[in-house]
Kinemage of the C-alpha trace (Angstrom):
@kinemage 1
@onewidth
@group {chain A} dominant
@subgroup {mainchain}
@vectorlist {calphas} color= white
{ca met a 1} P -0.040 -0.016 0.045
{ca ser a 2} L 2.917 2.311 0.753
{ca ser a 3} L 4.009 2.008 -2.896
{ca phe a 4} L 0.554 2.494 -4.254
{ca phe a 5} L -0.257 5.599 -2.256
{ca gly a 6} L 3.197 7.065 -2.346
{ca asp a 7} L 4.589 6.243 -5.859
{ca val a 8} L 1.525 6.206 -8.063
{ca glu a 9} L 0.108 9.541 -9.246
{ca pro a 10} L -3.148 10.328 -7.472
{ca glu a 11} L -4.972 10.532 -10.900
{ca leu a 12} L -3.976 6.875 -11.647
{ca gln a 13} L -4.951 5.768 -8.118
{ca ile a 14} L -8.406 7.191 -8.590
{ca ala a 15} L -8.647 5.557 -12.148
{ca phe a 16} L -7.640 2.184 -10.784
{ca ala a 17} L -10.209 2.490 -7.842
{ca glu a 18} L -13.095 3.475 -10.233
{ca ala a 19} L -12.207 0.443 -12.416
{ca tyr a 20} L -12.642 -1.831 -9.577
{ca gly a 21} L -15.756 -0.175 -8.066
{ca ile a 22} L -14.098 1.526 -5.237
{ca ser a 23} L -15.412 5.127 -4.708
{ca gln a 24} L -13.262 8.071 -4.318
{ca asp a 25} L -14.523 8.572 -0.753
{ca gln a 26} L -13.435 4.867 0.057
{ca leu a 27} L -9.956 5.439 -1.582
{ca val a 28} L -9.386 8.657 0.420
{ca ala a 29} L -10.464 6.881 3.661
{ca ala a 30} L -8.026 4.032 2.921
{ca ala a 31} L -5.215 6.379 2.282
{ca lys a 32} L -5.842 8.371 5.498
{ca ala a 33} L -6.073 5.063 7.402
{ca phe a 34} L -2.799 3.710 6.042
{ca ala a 35} L -1.052 7.131 6.449
{ca glu a 36} L -2.019 7.153 10.092
{ca phe a 37} L -1.001 3.500 10.541
{ca ser a 38} L 2.311 4.035 8.750
{ca gly a 39} L 3.208 7.432 9.918
{ca gln a 40} L 3.601 8.475 6.126
{ca ser a 41} L 1.924 11.193 4.354
{ca phe a 42} L 0.171 10.614 1.004
{ca pro a 43} L -1.282 13.206 -1.494
{ca leu a 44} L -4.873 11.569 -1.153
{ca ala a 45} L -4.670 11.570 2.627
{ca ala a 46} L -4.189 15.355 2.966
């Protein structure tokens, strides 16, 4: 998850999520949860 949220451009993350039926709200929630868990910061978690 660290590579996905940290290395993949946010636009591509959103496109990937949409392709698999994941809403943008769900994606942002996952990014925020993982950022809190890992202590890292990610563009979608801001």
